C-alpha positions in Angstrom: 18.8 -121.8 45.5 15.4 -123.1 44.3 15.0 -126.7 43.3 18.1 -127.8 45.4 17.4 -130.6 47.9 18.3 -129.8 51.5 21.1 -131.9 52.9 20.3 -134.6 55.4 22.4 -136.5 58.0 23.4 -140.1 57.3 25.2 -142.7 59.4 27.5 -145.4 57.9 27.9 -148.3 60.1 30.9 -150.4 59.2 33.5 -152.9 60.5 36.5 -151.2 62.0 39.3 -153.5 63.0 41.9 -152.3 65.5 45.0 -153.1 63.5 47.1 -150.1 62.4 46.8 -150.6 58.6 43.0 -150.5 58.8 42.7 -148.5 62.0 41.1 -145.0 62.6 43.9 -142.9 61.1 44.0 -144.9 57.8 40.2 -144.9 57.6 40.0 -141.2 58.2 42.5 -140.5 55.4 40.5 -142.7 53.0 37.3 -141.0 53.9 38.7 -137.5 53.5 40.2 -138.4 50.2 36.8 -139.9 49.0 34.9 -136.8 50.1 37.4 -134.5 48.4 37.2 -136.6 45.2 33.4 -136.3 45.2 33.4 -132.6 46.0 35.8 -132.1 43.0 33.1 -133.7 40.9 30.5 -131.2 42.2 28.8 -133.4 44.9 27.8 -131.9 48.2 29.0 -134.0 51.0 30.6 -133.3 54.4 32.1 -135.9 56.8 31.1 -134.8 60.3 33.3 -137.4 62.1 32.9 -140.8 63.6 32.1 -142.7 66.7 34.4 -145.7 67.0 33.6 -148.7 69.3 37.0 -150.5 69.4 35.9 -153.3 71.7 33.3 -154.3 69.1 35.3 -153.4 65.9 32.5 -151.1 64.8 32.5 -147.5 63.5 29.6 -145.1 62.9 30.6 -142.4 60.4 28.3 -139.3 60.2 27.8 -137.3 56.9 25.7 -134.5 55.6 24.7 -135.0 52.0 21.7 -134.4 49.7 21.0 -138.2 49.5 22.2 -141.6 50.6 23.7 -142.4 47.2 26.4 -139.8 47.7 27.2 -141.2 51.1 27.3 -144.8 49.7 29.8 -143.6 47.0 32.1 -142.3 49.8 31.8 -145.7 51.6 32.6 -147.5 48.3 35.6 -145.3 47.4 37.0 -145.4 50.9 36.6 -149.2 51.0 34.6 -149.2 54.2 34.1 -152.9 55.1 30.5 -154.1 55.5 29.2 -150.6 55.2 25.5 -150.0 55.9 24.0 -146.5 55.3 20.9 -145.1 57.0 19.3 -141.7 57.5 20.1 -140.3 61.0 19.0 -137.6 63.3 21.9 -135.7 64.9 20.9 -134.3 68.2 22.8 -131.3 69.5 24.5 -130.6 66.1 28.0 -131.0 64.8 29.6 -129.0 67.7 29.2 -132.2 69.8 31.3 -134.2 67.4 34.1 -131.8 66.6 36.8 -132.4 64.0 38.4 -135.8 64.1 42.1 -135.4 63.3 44.0 -138.6 62.5 46.6 -137.7 65.1 44.2 -137.0 67.9 42.4 -140.4 68.0 42.3 -141.6 71.6 41.0 -144.9 72.9 38.6 -144.8 75.9 39.2 -147.1 78.8 37.2 -150.3 78.4 33.8 -150.3 80.1 33.3 -152.3 83.2 30.3 -154.6 82.9 
């Protein structure tokens, strides 16, 4: 379609506490809901998944969207705490990330430093 901006990849870095009420499953549900809401309004946005760093209480959520404003709207609607949005380059493509299901969140063993 002519005149339509190509989608880009964005990362949202945010605080992600380990407690169950604000943990990965709750955040995933809020993000999915926010994405669905914006899509219903005609916005193009896809949540690709997230990388969670539980030891540091940080999450990096990856999105495809035409611009950062749409991604920031998801962060606002989903109430992502301390969210910072930046353009990103995804190496290897979405197949490396897979689909994050709220029931399949696993915590990796702590790193040994």
